[in-house]
N, C-alpha and C positions, 0 to 999 in steps of 0.2 A: 709581501705583504702577509703571504702564508709559509714563511720560512721557520723551521723548526731553529733554530739557534745551531748554536754546537752539539746538543745534544736531543735526542727523541726525548719525549715524554708520554708514553702510550698510558699511563696511568690518569693523567689529565684528560686525554684524549677521549677515553672509552667514559670519564665521568662528566666532561660534557654531552656526549653522544645520549647516556644514559636521563641527564637531566632532562635534556629537550624531549625525548621519550615520554618519561614521567608528567612533564609537563603539559605536552599534546594530551597524553592520555586523562590526565585529572581534568583538565578542559572539556574532554568528549566526555566522560562519565559526569561531570555536571551539568552540562547541557541536555544529555539525556535524560537525568534524572528531573532536571526542570521541565522539560518536553513530556515526560509521562506524567507529571504531578497536574500538568496544566491539560493535558487531554483524558485523564482518569476525572478532573475535576469539571466536565464536560465545557472547558471554555472552548475559546476558536481560537485558530492559529493564524497570526496574521491578522486582515484585514476582513471583516467581516462582511457577507456582502447585504444590501438591504432592499435590491431588486431580486423578484423570482426568478428562479431558473428558466429558461425555457426548454421544453422537452423537443429533443433533435425529431424529425421526420420519420429516419431509419424507425425509430422505437413504435411508432404506431404502425408500422408496416409489420413488424415483429406481433405487435401486441392484436392485430387483426390476426394474422397465422395462427395465435394462442386460440383465441376466440374461436375460430373455425374448425379449428380442429377440437376442441372441446364441446361445440355442436355436434360435430360427427359422431363423437363419442358417446351423447346423449342421443342421438337418431340410433345406435347399433344397439345400444341398451333396452330403448321404449319403442323402437319403431321396425327397425327389420325383424324380418321372422327368420330364423334357423329353415334352411332347406333341407328335407330329408331325402337322400336320394334312396331308401328302399324302395318310395310310393312309385 
């Protein structure tokens, strides 16, 4: 099945290899350009979901930490008084 016959033909083999590489490269470039055009136009890729995305519970914990830190920062600015060690 994969015999060369009586003599080897490296030109044919390299030509086939380069042709296959060129076909795959062209297909990849066409696919990526199509994908880029869809994304820049603001279209969705794949199936668009109609149900709202549920927020994970871990995000609520992290958001709570940021709220606490913001409140503490506000207390440092407005409530806490600096201590003067010379008094």
